[in-house]
All heavy atoms as TSV, in Angstrom:
chain	resi	resn	atom	element	x	y	z
A	1	MET	N	N	0.838	-1.183	0.000
A	1	MET	CA	C	0.000	0.000	0.000
A	1	MET	C	C	0.882	1.245	0.000
A	1	MET	O	O	1.834	1.358	0.770
A	1	MET	CB	C	-0.886	-0.032	1.239
A	1	MET	CG	C	-1.911	1.043	1.250
A	1	MET	SD	S	-3.153	0.686	2.489
A	1	MET	CE	C	-3.036	2.148	3.452
A	2	ALA	N	N	0.584	2.170	-0.872
A	2	ALA	CA	C	1.378	3.395	-0.986
A	2	ALA	C	C	1.089	4.340	0.168
A	2	ALA	O	O	-0.046	4.461	0.624
A	2	ALA	CB	C	1.073	4.079	-2.305
A	3	LYS	N	N	2.144	4.996	0.652
A	3	LYS	CA	C	1.976	5.960	1.742
A	3	LYS	C	C	1.368	7.263	1.222
A	3	LYS	O	O	0.572	7.894	1.893
A	3	LYS	CB	C	3.332	6.299	2.365
A	3	LYS	CG	C	3.753	5.373	3.462
A	3	LYS	CD	C	4.973	5.938	4.123
A	3	LYS	CE	C	5.240	5.269	5.440
A	3	LYS	NZ	N	6.341	5.863	6.153
A	4	TYR	N	N	1.789	7.659	0.039
A	4	TYR	CA	C	1.346	8.929	-0.530
A	4	TYR	C	C	0.512	8.668	-1.774
A	4	TYR	O	O	0.797	7.752	-2.543
A	4	TYR	CB	C	2.557	9.791	-0.917
A	4	TYR	CG	C	3.424	10.158	0.253
A	4	TYR	CD1	C	4.508	9.376	0.627
A	4	TYR	CD2	C	3.155	11.294	1.003
A	4	TYR	CE1	C	5.300	9.724	1.707
A	4	TYR	CE2	C	3.941	11.650	2.079
A	4	TYR	CZ	C	5.016	10.860	2.427
A	4	TYR	OH	O	5.785	11.207	3.498
A	5	SER	N	N	-0.489	9.487	-2.000
A	5	SER	CA	C	-1.319	9.339	-3.186
A	5	SER	C	C	-0.593	9.896	-4.409
A	5	SER	O	O	0.409	10.606	-4.292
A	5	SER	CB	C	-2.644	10.070	-2.993
A	5	SER	OG	O	-2.423	11.461	-2.923
A	6	LYS	N	N	-1.120	9.572	-5.560
A	6	LYS	CA	C	-0.553	10.063	-6.814
A	6	LYS	C	C	-0.640	11.595	-6.872
A	6	LYS	O	O	0.276	12.268	-7.321
A	6	LYS	CB	C	-1.310	9.438	-7.976
A	6	LYS	CG	C	-0.647	9.567	-9.304
A	6	LYS	CD	C	-1.401	8.742	-10.335
A	6	LYS	CE	C	-0.614	8.673	-11.622
A	6	LYS	NZ	N	-1.296	7.859	-12.640
A	7	LYS	N	N	-1.762	12.123	-6.370
A	7	LYS	CA	C	-1.975	13.575	-6.362
A	7	LYS	C	C	-0.917	14.277	-5.506
A	7	LYS	O	O	-0.422	15.349	-5.868
A	7	LYS	CB	C	-3.373	13.877	-5.817
A	7	LYS	CG	C	-3.790	15.307	-5.900
A	7	LYS	CD	C	-5.227	15.461	-5.435
A	7	LYS	CE	C	-5.719	16.867	-5.606
A	7	LYS	NZ	N	-7.106	17.018	-5.167
A	8	ALA	N	N	-0.539	13.631	-4.381
A	8	ALA	CA	C	0.489	14.210	-3.506
A	8	ALA	C	C	1.828	14.256	-4.230
A	8	ALA	O	O	2.569	15.242	-4.148
A	8	ALA	CB	C	0.603	13.403	-2.223
A	9	GLY	N	N	2.148	13.181	-4.952
A	9	GLY	CA	C	3.394	13.138	-5.715
A	9	GLY	C	C	3.441	14.212	-6.781
A	9	GLY	O	O	4.494	14.822	-7.025
A	10	GLU	N	N	2.307	14.458	-7.404
A	10	GLU	CA	C	2.249	15.492	-8.443
A	10	GLU	C	C	2.459	16.882	-7.838
A	10	GLU	O	O	3.140	17.722	-8.434
A	10	GLU	CB	C	0.909	15.425	-9.164
A	10	GLU	CG	C	0.756	14.194	-10.039
A	10	GLU	CD	C	-0.655	13.984	-10.561
A	10	GLU	OE1	O	-1.551	14.798	-10.229
A	10	GLU	OE2	O	-0.867	13.000	-11.289
A	11	LYS	N	N	1.869	17.125	-6.660
A	11	LYS	CA	C	2.033	18.423	-5.991
A	11	LYS	C	C	3.496	18.655	-5.616
A	11	LYS	O	O	4.024	19.752	-5.774
A	11	LYS	CB	C	1.167	18.503	-4.734
A	11	LYS	CG	C	-0.292	18.672	-5.000
A	11	LYS	CD	C	-0.624	20.103	-5.313
A	11	LYS	CE	C	-2.112	20.328	-5.392
A	11	LYS	NZ	N	-2.452	21.677	-5.753
A	12	VAL	N	N	4.154	17.607	-5.113
A	12	VAL	CA	C	5.564	17.719	-4.719
A	12	VAL	C	C	6.420	17.971	-5.959
A	12	VAL	O	O	7.302	18.843	-5.952
A	12	VAL	CB	C	6.037	16.459	-3.972
A	12	VAL	CG1	C	7.544	16.469	-3.790
A	12	VAL	CG2	C	5.339	16.360	-2.627
A	13	ALA	N	N	6.161	17.244	-7.028
A	13	ALA	CA	C	6.925	17.422	-8.268
A	13	ALA	C	C	6.759	18.844	-8.800
A	13	ALA	O	O	7.727	19.466	-9.264
A	13	ALA	CB	C	6.470	16.406	-9.309
A	14	GLU	N	N	5.547	19.363	-8.713
A	14	GLU	CA	C	5.268	20.727	-9.175
A	14	GLU	C	C	6.034	21.757	-8.323
A	14	GLU	O	O	6.615	22.706	-8.858
A	14	GLU	CB	C	3.766	20.979	-9.069
A	14	GLU	CG	C	3.304	22.311	-9.576
A	14	GLU	CD	C	1.797	22.476	-9.410
A	14	GLU	OE1	O	1.050	21.512	-9.684
A	14	GLU	OE2	O	1.386	23.580	-8.996
A	15	ALA	N	N	6.065	21.537	-7.014
A	15	ALA	CA	C	6.759	22.461	-6.112
A	15	ALA	C	C	8.267	22.450	-6.373
A	15	ALA	O	O	8.910	23.505	-6.415
A	15	ALA	CB	C	6.476	22.112	-4.662
A	16	VAL	N	N	8.836	21.256	-6.580
A	16	VAL	CA	C	10.276	21.151	-6.846
A	16	VAL	C	C	10.607	21.802	-8.191
A	16	VAL	O	O	11.625	22.498	-8.328
A	16	VAL	CB	C	10.736	19.677	-6.806
A	16	VAL	CG1	C	12.168	19.537	-7.285
A	16	VAL	CG2	C	10.596	19.123	-5.401
A	17	HIS	N	N	9.722	21.610	-9.174
A	17	HIS	CA	C	9.923	22.224	-10.488
A	17	HIS	C	C	9.923	23.751	-10.373
A	17	HIS	O	O	10.771	24.428	-10.960
A	17	HIS	CB	C	8.809	21.761	-11.437
A	17	HIS	CG	C	8.929	22.299	-12.818
A	17	HIS	ND1	N	9.796	21.770	-13.751
A	17	HIS	CD2	C	8.293	23.321	-13.444
A	17	HIS	CE1	C	9.690	22.465	-14.883
A	17	HIS	NE2	N	8.773	23.402	-14.717
A	18	GLU	N	N	8.976	24.288	-9.595
A	18	GLU	CA	C	8.916	25.741	-9.398
A	18	GLU	C	C	10.161	26.254	-8.677
A	18	GLU	O	O	10.665	27.327	-8.994
A	18	GLU	CB	C	7.671	26.115	-8.595
A	18	GLU	CG	C	6.390	26.050	-9.383
A	18	GLU	CD	C	5.187	26.468	-8.563
A	18	GLU	OE1	O	5.358	27.157	-7.539
A	18	GLU	OE2	O	4.063	26.111	-8.961
A	19	MET	N	N	10.670	25.468	-7.715
A	19	MET	CA	C	11.869	25.876	-6.985
A	19	MET	C	C	13.051	25.983	-7.948
A	19	MET	O	O	13.829	26.935	-7.900
A	19	MET	CB	C	12.203	24.876	-5.880
A	19	MET	CG	C	13.433	25.256	-5.083
A	19	MET	SD	S	14.286	23.873	-4.310
A	19	MET	CE	C	14.875	22.946	-5.706
A	20	LYS	N	N	13.165	25.014	-8.845
A	20	LYS	CA	C	14.275	25.009	-9.802
A	20	LYS	C	C	14.199	26.193	-10.752
A	20	LYS	O	O	15.221	26.657	-11.249
A	20	LYS	CB	C	14.295	23.703	-10.589
A	20	LYS	CG	C	14.749	22.521	-9.763
A	20	LYS	CD	C	14.779	21.267	-10.604
A	20	LYS	CE	C	15.264	20.084	-9.803
A	20	LYS	NZ	N	15.307	18.854	-10.614
A	21	ARG	N	N	12.995	26.677	-11.003
A	21	ARG	CA	C	12.796	27.831	-11.902
A	21	ARG	C	C	12.752	29.153	-11.136
A	21	ARG	O	O	12.401	30.179	-11.698
A	21	ARG	CB	C	11.487	27.663	-12.691
A	21	ARG	CG	C	11.370	26.389	-13.487
A	21	ARG	CD	C	12.367	26.337	-14.647
A	21	ARG	NE	N	12.224	25.137	-15.442
A	21	ARG	CZ	C	12.921	24.014	-15.275
A	21	ARG	NH1	N	13.797	23.926	-14.302
A	21	ARG	NH2	N	12.742	22.981	-16.058
A	22	ASP	N	N	13.090	29.122	-9.845
A	22	ASP	CA	C	13.091	30.309	-8.966
A	22	ASP	C	C	11.728	30.982	-8.879
A	22	ASP	O	O	11.631	32.201	-8.791
A	22	ASP	CB	C	14.143	31.332	-9.420
A	22	ASP	CG	C	15.553	30.870	-9.139
A	22	ASP	OD1	O	15.744	30.088	-8.189
A	22	ASP	OD2	O	16.469	31.300	-9.860
A	23	LYS	N	N	10.672	30.209	-8.914
A	23	LYS	CA	C	9.326	30.786	-8.816
A	23	LYS	C	C	8.634	30.425	-7.511
A	23	LYS	O	O	7.593	30.976	-7.198
A	23	LYS	CB	C	8.478	30.313	-9.991
A	23	LYS	CG	C	9.010	30.810	-11.309
A	23	LYS	CD	C	8.010	30.696	-12.404
A	23	LYS	CE	C	8.659	31.181	-13.689
A	23	LYS	NZ	N	7.780	31.814	-14.577
A	24	LEU	N	N	9.199	29.489	-6.747
A	24	LEU	CA	C	8.574	29.056	-5.501
A	24	LEU	C	C	8.999	29.979	-4.372
A	24	LEU	O	O	10.183	30.255	-4.194
A	24	LEU	CB	C	8.966	27.608	-5.185
A	24	LEU	CG	C	8.268	26.962	-4.009
A	24	LEU	CD1	C	6.772	26.852	-4.274
A	24	LEU	CD2	C	8.838	25.587	-3.731
A	25	LYS	N	N	8.024	30.455	-3.620
A	25	LYS	CA	C	8.306	31.384	-2.525
A	25	LYS	C	C	7.694	30.857	-1.236
A	25	LYS	O	O	6.702	30.134	-1.245
A	25	LYS	CB	C	7.720	32.755	-2.828
A	25	LYS	CG	C	8.159	33.333	-4.159
A	25	LYS	CD	C	8.669	34.723	-4.006
A	25	LYS	CE	C	8.993	35.377	-5.320
A	25	LYS	NZ	N	10.213	35.018	-5.898
A	26	THR	N	N	8.291	31.251	-0.114
A	26	THR	CA	C	7.750	30.898	1.193
A	26	THR	C	C	6.571	31.807	1.491
A	26	THR	O	O	6.284	32.745	0.739
A	26	THR	CB	C	8.811	31.068	2.300
A	26	THR	OG1	O	9.183	32.433	2.364
A	26	THR	CG2	C	10.030	30.211	2.048
A	27	SER	N	N	5.924	31.566	2.604
A	27	SER	CA	C	4.773	32.395	2.968
A	27	SER	C	C	5.193	33.835	3.251
A	27	SER	O	O	4.404	34.759	3.118
A	27	SER	CB	C	4.059	31.817	4.178
A	27	SER	OG	O	4.952	31.734	5.264
A	28	SER	N	N	6.468	34.033	3.630
A	28	SER	CA	C	6.945	35.393	3.894
A	28	SER	C	C	7.446	36.083	2.620
A	28	SER	O	O	7.834	37.245	2.659
A	28	SER	CB	C	8.059	35.359	4.940
A	28	SER	OG	O	9.170	34.636	4.454
A	29	GLY	N	N	7.449	35.363	1.499
A	29	GLY	CA	C	7.824	35.972	0.227
A	29	GLY	C	C	9.253	35.738	-0.204
A	29	GLY	O	O	9.667	36.193	-1.278
A	30	LYS	N	N	10.049	35.015	0.600
A	30	LYS	CA	C	11.442	34.745	0.231
A	30	LYS	C	C	11.513	33.556	-0.717
A	30	LYS	O	O	10.655	32.683	-0.706
A	30	LYS	CB	C	12.260	34.435	1.483
A	30	LYS	CG	C	12.397	35.602	2.419
A	30	LYS	CD	C	13.255	35.236	3.595
A	30	LYS	CE	C	13.379	36.413	4.542
A	30	LYS	NZ	N	14.202	36.084	5.706
A	31	LYS	N	N	12.564	33.527	-1.556
A	31	LYS	CA	C	12.755	32.416	-2.478
A	31	LYS	C	C	13.105	31.149	-1.718
A	31	LYS	O	O	13.849	31.180	-0.749
A	31	LYS	CB	C	13.920	32.714	-3.423
A	31	LYS	CG	C	13.567	33.523	-4.620
A	31	LYS	CD	C	14.733	33.520	-5.579
A	31	LYS	CE	C	14.805	34.827	-6.312
A	31	LYS	NZ	N	16.020	34.918	-7.123
A	32	VAL	N	N	12.591	30.032	-2.201
A	32	VAL	CA	C	12.920	28.741	-1.615
A	32	VAL	C	C	14.183	28.240	-2.294
A	32	VAL	O	O	14.255	28.174	-3.523
A	32	VAL	CB	C	11.765	27.734	-1.819
A	32	VAL	CG1	C	12.166	26.351	-1.371
A	32	VAL	CG2	C	10.537	28.205	-1.081
A	33	THR	N	N	15.207	27.895	-1.500
A	33	THR	CA	C	16.473	27.431	-2.063
A	33	THR	C	C	16.752	25.972	-1.724
A	33	THR	O	O	17.573	25.331	-2.355
A	33	THR	CB	C	17.644	28.282	-1.549
A	33	THR	OG1	O	17.639	28.253	-0.123
A	33	THR	CG2	C	17.528	29.711	-2.031
A	34	SER	N	N	16.060	25.439	-0.729
A	34	SER	CA	C	16.293	24.087	-0.261
A	34	SER	C	C	15.306	23.114	-0.885
A	34	SER	O	O	14.105	23.367	-0.939
A	34	SER	CB	C	16.155	24.048	1.265
A	34	SER	OG	O	16.067	22.725	1.716
A	35	ARG	N	N	15.820	21.972	-1.356
A	35	ARG	CA	C	14.963	20.933	-1.924
A	35	ARG	C	C	14.006	20.393	-0.862
A	35	ARG	O	O	12.837	20.139	-1.143
A	35	ARG	CB	C	15.842	19.818	-2.475
A	35	ARG	CG	C	15.086	18.708	-3.149
A	35	ARG	CD	C	16.058	17.693	-3.745
A	35	ARG	NE	N	15.358	16.526	-4.221
A	35	ARG	CZ	C	14.805	16.417	-5.421
A	35	ARG	NH1	N	14.878	17.426	-6.260
A	35	ARG	NH2	N	14.187	15.314	-5.775
A	36	LYS	N	N	14.503	20.229	0.360
A	36	LYS	CA	C	13.662	19.725	1.448
A	36	LYS	C	C	12.497	20.670	1.719
A	36	LYS	O	O	11.386	20.244	1.985
A	36	LYS	CB	C	14.480	19.554	2.731
A	36	LYS	CG	C	15.360	18.347	2.726
A	36	LYS	CD	C	16.048	18.214	4.070
A	36	LYS	CE	C	16.901	16.967	4.130
A	36	LYS	NZ	N	17.513	16.800	5.450
A	37	GLN	N	N	12.779	21.966	1.662
A	37	GLN	CA	C	11.733	22.951	1.904
A	37	GLN	C	C	10.683	22.890	0.787
A	37	GLN	O	O	9.492	23.005	1.040
A	37	GLN	CB	C	12.351	24.343	1.989
A	37	GLN	CG	C	11.437	25.393	2.547
A	37	GLN	CD	C	12.133	26.728	2.729
A	37	GLN	OE1	O	13.242	26.936	2.236
A	37	GLN	NE2	N	11.479	27.625	3.432
A	38	ALA	N	N	11.134	22.687	-0.450
A	38	ALA	CA	C	10.207	22.590	-1.575
A	38	ALA	C	C	9.300	21.369	-1.420
A	38	ALA	O	O	8.094	21.437	-1.675
A	38	ALA	CB	C	10.976	22.512	-2.884
A	39	ILE	N	N	9.872	20.252	-0.965
A	39	ILE	CA	C	9.082	19.044	-0.757
A	39	ILE	C	C	8.053	19.270	0.344
A	39	ILE	O	O	6.890	18.876	0.225
A	39	ILE	CB	C	10.002	17.854	-0.428
A	39	ILE	CG1	C	10.818	17.483	-1.674
A	39	ILE	CG2	C	9.206	16.661	0.065
A	39	ILE	CD1	C	11.942	16.512	-1.424
A	40	ALA	N	N	8.467	19.942	1.413
A	40	ALA	CA	C	7.552	20.226	2.523
A	40	ALA	C	C	6.397	21.104	2.060
A	40	ALA	O	O	5.238	20.882	2.451
A	40	ALA	CB	C	8.305	20.895	3.665
A	41	ILE	N	N	6.674	22.080	1.223
A	41	ILE	CA	C	5.624	22.956	0.697
A	41	ILE	C	C	4.668	22.149	-0.184
A	41	ILE	O	O	3.447	22.296	-0.106
A	41	ILE	CB	C	6.234	24.142	-0.075
A	41	ILE	CG1	C	6.925	25.091	0.908
A	41	ILE	CG2	C	5.178	24.878	-0.891
A	41	ILE	CD1	C	7.766	26.162	0.259
A	42	GLY	N	N	5.220	21.267	-1.023
A	42	GLY	CA	C	4.396	20.423	-1.887
A	42	GLY	C	C	3.481	19.511	-1.088
A	42	GLY	O	O	2.300	19.355	-1.411
A	43	LEU	N	N	4.002	18.906	-0.007
A	43	LEU	CA	C	3.184	18.032	0.834
A	43	LEU	C	C	2.100	18.823	1.558
A	43	LEU	O	O	0.971	18.358	1.708
A	43	LEU	CB	C	4.055	17.291	1.847
A	43	LEU	CG	C	4.951	16.200	1.274
A	43	LEU	CD1	C	5.841	15.634	2.362
A	43	LEU	CD2	C	4.124	15.103	0.632
A	44	SER	N	N	2.453	20.026	1.983
A	44	SER	CA	C	1.486	20.882	2.660
A	44	SER	C	C	0.337	21.240	1.723
A	44	SER	O	O	-0.838	21.193	2.108
A	44	SER	CB	C	2.181	22.145	3.162
A	44	SER	OG	O	1.268	23.006	3.770
A	45	GLU	N	N	0.672	21.585	0.480
A	45	GLU	CA	C	-0.354	21.908	-0.506
A	45	GLU	C	C	-1.226	20.682	-0.808
A	45	GLU	O	O	-2.440	20.807	-0.993
A	45	GLU	CB	C	0.285	22.419	-1.796
A	45	GLU	CG	C	0.893	23.798	-1.660
A	45	GLU	CD	C	1.631	24.246	-2.915
A	45	GLU	OE1	O	1.730	23.457	-3.876
A	45	GLU	OE2	O	2.111	25.391	-2.917
A	46	ALA	N	N	-0.609	19.506	-0.838
A	46	ALA	CA	C	-1.353	18.274	-1.094
A	46	ALA	C	C	-2.333	18.003	0.044
A	46	ALA	O	O	-3.463	17.583	-0.192
A	46	ALA	CB	C	-0.389	17.108	-1.260
A	47	ARG	N	N	-1.893	18.232	1.287
A	47	ARG	CA	C	-2.781	18.055	2.440
A	47	ARG	C	C	-4.004	18.969	2.324
A	47	ARG	O	O	-5.131	18.553	2.563
A	47	ARG	CB	C	-2.045	18.380	3.738
A	47	ARG	CG	C	-1.334	17.231	4.325
A	47	ARG	CD	C	-0.806	17.546	5.714
A	47	ARG	NE	N	0.225	16.582	6.034
A	47	ARG	CZ	C	1.525	16.779	5.853
A	47	ARG	NH1	N	1.957	17.932	5.414
A	47	ARG	NH2	N	2.393	15.837	6.135
A	48	GLU	N	N	-3.745	20.226	1.970
A	48	GLU	CA	C	-4.839	21.197	1.833
A	48	GLU	C	C	-5.812	20.784	0.736
A	48	GLU	O	O	-7.012	21.045	0.829
A	48	GLU	CB	C	-4.279	22.586	1.522
A	48	GLU	CG	C	-3.594	23.255	2.688
A	48	GLU	CD	C	-2.978	24.601	2.333
A	48	GLU	OE1	O	-3.234	25.103	1.214
A	48	GLU	OE2	O	-2.241	25.138	3.166
A	49	ALA	N	N	-5.289	20.138	-0.310
A	49	ALA	CA	C	-6.131	19.718	-1.426
A	49	ALA	C	C	-6.874	18.422	-1.115
A	49	ALA	O	O	-7.686	17.960	-1.912
A	49	ALA	CB	C	-5.272	19.538	-2.677
A	50	GLY	N	N	-6.573	17.797	0.036
A	50	GLY	CA	C	-7.277	16.588	0.438
A	50	GLY	C	C	-6.640	15.303	-0.044
A	50	GLY	O	O	-7.272	14.253	-0.013
A	51	ALA	N	N	-5.384	15.367	-0.489
A	51	ALA	CA	C	-4.699	14.168	-0.960
A	51	ALA	C	C	-4.295	13.291	0.225
A	51	ALA	O	O	-4.203	13.755	1.361
A	51	ALA	CB	C	-3.464	14.561	-1.758
A	52	LYS	N	N	-4.026	12.020	-0.064
A	52	LYS	CA	C	-3.629	11.081	0.977
A	52	LYS	C	C	-2.152	11.308	1.308
A	52	LYS	O	O	-1.260	10.955	0.538
A	52	LYS	CB	C	-3.837	9.650	0.498
A	52	LYS	CG	C	-3.476	8.606	1.520
A	52	LYS	CD	C	-3.589	7.222	0.930
A	52	LYS	CE	C	-2.957	6.222	1.861
A	52	LYS	NZ	N	-2.657	4.962	1.196
A	53	VAL	N	N	-1.916	11.914	2.471
A	53	VAL	CA	C	-0.564	12.224	2.931
A	53	VAL	C	C	-0.509	11.893	4.420
A	53	VAL	O	O	-1.419	12.270	5.166
A	53	VAL	CB	C	-0.228	13.721	2.721
A	53	VAL	CG1	C	1.180	14.041	3.182
A	53	VAL	CG2	C	-0.415	14.111	1.271
A	54	PRO	N	N	0.543	11.188	4.888
A	54	PRO	CA	C	0.640	10.913	6.319
A	54	PRO	C	C	0.678	12.194	7.140
A	54	PRO	O	O	1.074	13.253	6.647
A	54	PRO	CB	C	1.966	10.162	6.447
A	54	PRO	CG	C	2.219	9.603	5.112
A	54	PRO	CD	C	1.621	10.576	4.135
A	55	LYS	N	N	0.275	12.084	8.416
A	55	LYS	CA	C	0.283	13.247	9.298
A	55	LYS	C	C	1.692	13.750	9.500
A	55	LYS	O	O	2.660	13.000	9.381
A	55	LYS	CB	C	-0.320	12.886	10.652
A	55	LYS	CG	C	-1.790	12.603	10.607
A	55	LYS	CD	C	-2.321	12.274	11.978
A	55	LYS	CE	C	-3.794	11.952	11.919
A	55	LYS	NZ	N	-4.313	11.554	13.220
A	56	LYS	N	N	1.800	15.041	9.843
A	56	LYS	CA	C	3.099	15.623	10.138
A	56	LYS	C	C	3.690	14.948	11.358
A	56	LYS	O	O	2.971	14.626	12.313
A	56	LYS	CB	C	2.972	17.111	10.443
A	56	LYS	CG	C	2.661	17.972	9.261
A	56	LYS	CD	C	2.648	19.419	9.700
A	56	LYS	CE	C	2.223	20.341	8.603
A	56	LYS	NZ	N	2.179	21.725	9.050
A	57	ALA	N	N	5.011	14.751	11.372
A	57	ALA	CA	C	5.682	14.193	12.543
A	57	ALA	C	C	5.671	15.246	13.648
A	57	ALA	O	O	5.834	16.443	13.375
A	57	ALA	CB	C	7.106	13.814	12.200
A	58	PRO	N	N	5.486	14.836	14.885
A	58	PRO	CA	C	5.497	15.821	15.978
A	58	PRO	C	C	6.875	16.457	16.107
A	58	PRO	O	O	7.897	15.809	15.831
A	58	PRO	CB	C	5.131	15.009	17.216
A	58	PRO	CG	C	5.397	13.592	16.854
A	58	PRO	CD	C	5.266	13.492	15.366
A	59	ALA	N	N	6.893	17.709	16.516
A	59	ALA	CA	C	8.158	18.428	16.669
A	59	ALA	C	C	8.977	17.802	17.793
A	59	ALA	O	O	8.442	17.429	18.836
A	59	ALA	CB	C	7.894	19.890	16.965
A	60	LYS	N	N	10.271	17.677	17.569
A	60	LYS	CA	C	11.146	17.115	18.588
A	60	LYS	C	C	11.448	18.166	19.637
A	60	LYS	O	O	11.705	19.324	19.308
A	60	LYS	CB	C	12.453	16.633	17.963
A	60	LYS	CG	C	12.272	15.460	17.031
A	60	LYS	CD	C	13.591	15.005	16.468
A	60	LYS	CE	C	13.401	13.845	15.520
A	60	LYS	NZ	N	14.663	13.409	14.931
A	61	LYS	N	N	11.426	17.764	20.891
A	61	LYS	CA	C	11.720	18.697	21.964
A	61	LYS	C	C	13.219	18.792	22.134
A	61	LYS	O	O	13.945	17.795	22.108
A	61	LYS	CB	C	11.094	18.226	23.274
A	61	LYS	CG	C	9.593	18.301	23.291
A	61	LYS	CD	C	9.043	17.932	24.636
A	61	LYS	CE	C	7.540	18.047	24.647
A	61	LYS	NZ	N	6.992	17.660	25.951
A	62	LYS	N	N	13.702	20.006	22.305
A	62	LYS	CA	C	15.120	20.222	22.547
A	62	LYS	C	C	15.382	20.069	24.036
A	62	LYS	O	O	14.689	20.660	24.861
A	62	LYS	CB	C	15.541	21.609	22.088
A	62	LYS	CG	C	15.476	21.778	20.583
A	62	LYS	CD	C	16.002	23.129	20.179
A	62	LYS	CE	C	15.932	23.290	18.684
A	62	LYS	NZ	N	16.421	24.589	18.249
A	63	THR	N	N	16.377	19.295	24.362
A	63	THR	CA	C	16.744	19.133	25.764
A	63	THR	C	C	18.150	19.670	25.966
A	63	THR	O	O	19.030	19.459	25.139
A	63	THR	CB	C	16.715	17.653	26.195
A	63	THR	OG1	O	17.590	16.909	25.344
A	63	THR	CG2	C	15.315	17.077	26.078
A	64	SER	N	N	18.312	20.389	27.026
A	64	SER	CA	C	19.635	20.943	27.306
A	64	SER	C	C	20.415	19.981	28.183
A	64	SER	O	O	19.859	19.308	29.058
A	64	SER	CB	C	19.512	22.293	28.005
A	64	SER	OG	O	18.830	22.138	29.231
A	65	LYS	N	N	21.710	19.872	27.930
A	65	LYS	CA	C	22.566	19.004	28.728
A	65	LYS	C	C	23.184	19.818	29.844
A	65	LYS	O	O	24.105	20.603	29.624
A	65	LYS	CB	C	23.651	18.389	27.852
A	65	LYS	CG	C	23.115	17.448	26.821
A	65	LYS	CD	C	24.220	16.833	26.019
A	65	LYS	CE	C	23.684	15.873	24.981
A	65	LYS	NZ	N	24.755	15.261	24.224
A	66	ARG	N	N	22.630	19.675	31.005
A	66	ARG	CA	C	23.153	20.402	32.164
A	66	ARG	C	C	23.547	19.469	33.249
A	66	ARG	O	O	23.085	18.475	33.531
A	66	ARG	CB	C	22.127	21.391	32.712
A	66	ARG	CG	C	22.027	22.585	31.826
A	66	ARG	CD	C	21.226	23.639	32.534
A	66	ARG	NE	N	21.316	24.869	31.772
A	66	ARG	CZ	C	20.752	25.968	32.146
A	66	ARG	NH1	N	20.075	26.049	33.258
A	66	ARG	NH2	N	20.853	27.049	31.426
């Protein structure tokens, strides 16, 4: 069973393509330069569109070594 739907893959591919053409921007308006960031934006857009995408991983807590 596939983890991601075909629609999610298409959204990610579109986001990476836009990043390569310098057209993908963050919500604050800055250019996206990282491939990982482009993939994250594509998955986020796929979630909003209702595609089958696993839930976001919970944020890791930072622990200080004292």
